[in-house]
C-alpha positions as CSV (number, residue, x, y, z in Angstrom):
1,M,-103.3,41.2,-70.1
2,A,-102.6,38.4,-72.6
3,T,-100.5,39.0,-75.6
4,E,-102.2,38.1,-78.9
5,W,-99.5,36.8,-81.4
6,K,-100.0,37.1,-85.1
7,I,-97.9,35.9,-88.1
8,K,-98.7,37.4,-91.4
9,R,-97.2,38.0,-94.9
10,F,-96.8,41.6,-95.9
11,Q,-99.9,41.5,-98.2
12,A,-102.1,40.2,-95.4
13,L,-101.2,43.0,-93.0
14,S,-104.0,45.5,-92.4
15,L,-103.2,49.2,-92.9
16,E,-103.5,49.7,-89.1
17,E,-101.1,46.8,-88.4
18,L,-98.6,48.1,-90.9
19,Y,-98.8,51.6,-89.5
20,Q,-98.3,50.3,-85.9
21,I,-95.3,48.2,-87.0
22,L,-93.6,51.1,-88.7
23,K,-94.4,53.4,-85.8
24,L,-92.9,51.0,-83.3
25,R,-89.8,50.5,-85.3
26,S,-89.4,54.2,-85.8
27,E,-90.0,55.0,-82.1
28,V,-87.2,52.5,-81.0
29,F,-84.7,52.3,-83.8
30,V,-84.7,55.9,-85.0
31,V,-85.9,58.0,-82.0
32,E,-84.9,56.0,-78.9
33,Q,-81.6,54.8,-80.3
34,N,-81.0,58.2,-82.0
35,C,-80.1,56.6,-85.3
36,V,-81.0,58.2,-88.6
37,Y,-81.4,55.4,-91.1
38,L,-83.8,54.3,-93.7
39,D,-86.0,51.7,-92.0
40,I,-88.3,51.1,-95.0
41,D,-85.8,49.1,-97.1
42,D,-87.9,47.2,-99.6
43,K,-87.4,44.0,-97.6
44,D,-90.7,44.0,-95.7
45,Q,-92.6,42.7,-98.8
46,K,-90.5,39.5,-98.7
47,A,-90.7,39.0,-95.0
48,L,-93.0,37.1,-92.7
49,H,-94.1,39.4,-89.9
50,V,-94.5,38.3,-86.3
51,F,-96.1,40.6,-83.8
52,G,-97.7,40.7,-80.4
53,Q,-100.5,43.0,-79.5
54,I,-102.2,43.8,-76.2
55,D,-105.6,45.4,-76.5
56,E,-104.7,46.0,-80.2
57,K,-101.5,48.0,-79.2
58,M,-98.3,46.8,-80.9
59,V,-96.0,45.6,-78.1
60,A,-93.5,43.4,-80.0
61,Y,-92.4,42.8,-83.5
62,A,-89.9,40.9,-85.7
63,R,-89.6,40.1,-89.4
64,L,-88.5,36.7,-90.6
65,F,-86.8,35.7,-93.8
66,N,-86.5,32.3,-95.4
67,R,-83.0,31.1,-96.3
68,N,-81.3,33.0,-99.2
69,D,-83.8,35.9,-98.8
70,Y,-81.5,37.9,-96.6
71,F,-78.7,35.6,-95.3
72,E,-77.7,32.1,-96.4
73,N,-79.8,30.8,-93.5
74,A,-83.2,31.8,-92.4
75,S,-83.1,35.0,-90.4
76,I,-84.8,37.2,-87.8
77,G,-84.6,41.0,-88.0
78,R,-86.0,44.2,-86.7
79,V,-86.6,42.6,-83.3
80,V,-88.3,45.3,-81.3
81,T,-90.3,45.6,-78.1
82,H,-92.3,48.6,-77.0
83,P,-90.5,50.4,-74.1
84,D,-93.5,50.2,-71.9
85,F,-93.6,46.4,-72.1
86,R,-89.9,45.4,-71.7
87,A,-90.2,44.7,-68.0
88,N,-92.8,42.0,-68.9
89,K,-90.0,40.0,-70.7
90,I,-92.1,40.2,-73.9
91,G,-88.9,40.1,-76.0
92,H,-88.3,36.5,-74.9
93,Q,-91.9,35.6,-75.9
94,L,-91.2,37.3,-79.3
95,M,-88.1,35.3,-79.9
96,K,-89.8,32.1,-79.0
97,Q,-92.6,33.0,-81.5
98,A,-90.1,33.9,-84.2
99,I,-88.0,30.8,-83.9
100,E,-91.1,28.6,-83.9
101,A,-92.5,30.5,-87.0
102,I,-89.3,29.9,-88.9
103,D,-89.5,26.2,-88.2
104,N,-93.3,26.0,-89.0
105,H,-93.4,28.2,-92.1
106,F,-90.0,27.6,-93.6
107,G,-89.0,24.2,-92.2
108,E,-85.6,25.7,-91.2
109,K,-83.6,25.2,-88.0
110,Q,-80.5,27.2,-88.8
111,I,-81.0,31.0,-88.2
112,T,-78.6,33.9,-88.7
113,I,-79.1,37.3,-87.2
114,S,-77.3,40.6,-87.2
115,A,-77.6,41.5,-83.5
116,Q,-76.9,44.7,-81.6
117,L,-73.8,43.9,-79.5
118,Y,-75.5,44.9,-76.2
119,L,-78.1,42.2,-76.7
120,K,-75.6,39.4,-77.0
121,K,-76.6,37.6,-73.8
122,F,-80.3,38.0,-74.7
123,Y,-79.8,36.2,-78.0
124,E,-77.5,33.6,-76.4
125,S,-80.4,32.7,-74.0
126,H,-82.3,31.7,-77.2
127,G,-79.5,29.4,-78.5
128,F,-77.6,31.9,-80.7
129,E,-73.8,32.0,-80.7
130,Q,-71.5,34.8,-81.9
131,T,-70.0,34.1,-85.3
132,S,-68.3,37.3,-86.2
133,E,-66.2,40.2,-84.8
134,M,-68.0,43.4,-83.9
135,Y,-68.9,45.6,-86.9
136,L,-70.8,48.9,-87.2
137,E,-74.2,48.9,-88.8
138,D,-75.7,52.4,-88.9
139,D,-73.0,53.4,-86.4
140,I,-74.3,50.9,-83.9
141,P,-72.1,47.9,-82.8
142,H,-73.4,44.6,-84.1
143,I,-72.3,41.0,-84.3
144,E,-73.4,38.1,-86.5
145,M,-75.0,35.3,-84.5
146,K,-76.2,31.9,-85.5
147,R,-78.5,29.3,-84.1
148,N,-78.2,25.7,-85.3
């Protein structure tokens, strides 16, 4: 089962792709993490969307922003993997795709993220370093991390 990776602007997403992206984000960030928040935040239109599919099933997703679109630096957000595929380490493939896409599409090397605290070691394995104290975002502990 090979993962097919795609990178698209909002306007280029098919309705089916958009539906699968929003469904996956809702399944994980709202239902699994038991966090009521407004995921549809009017930022998707500005983002570059990176996602992996296996047999047309959405298994991993992240949205990317150029510098000054979200943070001062380029950024990666809404990083999510389907629960059924986490054992496959697909999150690491996703981060590799996202970092490369920021370099290729935006020409940026510095990346800032707002990371869930429990994923600190995961992001450190991709070159990110903690740059803030812990803070709550939607009642979930987060830290700012940067990659230079």
